[in-house]
N, C-alpha and C positions, 0 to 999 in steps of 0.2 A: 504494500500500500504506500503510495506516494503522499508526503505531507502537503497540505494545502498551502497556498501562498499566505493566507491569513495566519495559519499556525506558525509558519516561518517568520513572519513579521513580528508576531507576539513573542516568540522565543528570542529573537534578536533584541527586541526592546527590553525584555526582562533581563537578558544577559548584560546589555549595556548599562542599564540602570544599576544592577547589582555590582558591576565592576567599577563604577565611577566612585571616586572618593574625592571629596572637596575639602580642602584645608580651610577650616573656619577660623578666621583671625578675629574672633570676638572674645578674646581672653580678658581684656581690660574691663573694669567695672566693679560693681559691688560684689561682696562675697568672699573677700580675702582678709588678710591680716595687716596689710600695709597702711600706714598713715602718712599723708602728705601735709606738711605745714608750709604754706605758701606765703611769701612776703613780697609785695611789690616794692621796687626800688627805682628811683629816678637818678640816673648817673651814679648808681651804687649807694645812694643815700636813702635810708628808710624813714628817718624820723620826721620828715616834712610831709608825708603822705597822709591825708585825712580822708574820712568818708570813703574808704576803699572797699571794693567788693571783688571777689575772685570767682570766676566761672570755670567749670571743668567739662570737657567732652571726652568720653570714653572711646577708645579705638580710633584715635585721630592723631595726625601729625601736622596737619595744616589747620588754619583758622576755619572753623565750621560756620554754617549759617545759624546754628542753634546749639545750645548746651544742655547737658544732662543734669547738672546740679550747680548750685552756687552757694557761697557763704560770705557773710559780711565780716570784714576784718575787725579784730579786737587787738588792743595793745598788749603785747607780750615781749618782755625783755627789751623794751625800748623800740619796738618796731610793730607795724601793723601786720597781723597774721590771720590767715583763714585756714581752717583745718578740715581735711577730708579723711575720714577713717573707714576701715573695712574694705579697702581696695585690693584688687588682685594685680598680678603682674601684667604688663602690657603697655601700650602706647596711650598717652593722654595729651590733650592740648589744654593749656591753662591760659586764661585771659584775665586781666585785671584792669580796673579803672578806679580813679580816685582824684583827689584834689591836692596839688602841691602848693603849700602855703608860701614857699619862698618865691615862686614866680606868679602866684595867684592865677593858676590855670589848671584846667582838667588835664590829667595825664592818663595814658592808656598803653597797653601793649600785651603781647602774648609770647608764649614759648611752648615748644613741644617737649615732652618729658617722658622717659621710659622708666617704669618701675621694673627692675630686674629681680629684686628680692623683696619679700613681704616683710619689710621692716619700717621703722619710723624714719622719714626722710624730710629734709628741708630744701625747698626750692625757692630761689629768688626769681621773681618775674620782672624783667626789665620793662619799665614804662617810660614814656616820653610824651611831650606835648605834641599835638597834631600839627599838620602843615599850616 
């Protein structure tokens, strides 16, 4: 008995679906043990940034259109910091904005960051005045 063309097509489809493996690069995000303490700095100076907020995007290396979470900065050890805890290893994009009292201007900026181990980590986010 000769197999029908439909049976051959279904067999080929089942085989190709079963043999495909897609690498899913969605490792970053909630569910881990890493903590990021993020501090915006204008030209390396933290102390003059007020009303700062930090935004985080999981699985991103470039500035995204939207963010997964945000935190308002609080003063810790003489600098504004925002903390994100419970993160897994992976790539993140961090963006911050605030007000620099020395130049009386809004400052903003972002940086990509990779968590390689689930530990406590401190990240400086470089911010600058706009064009």
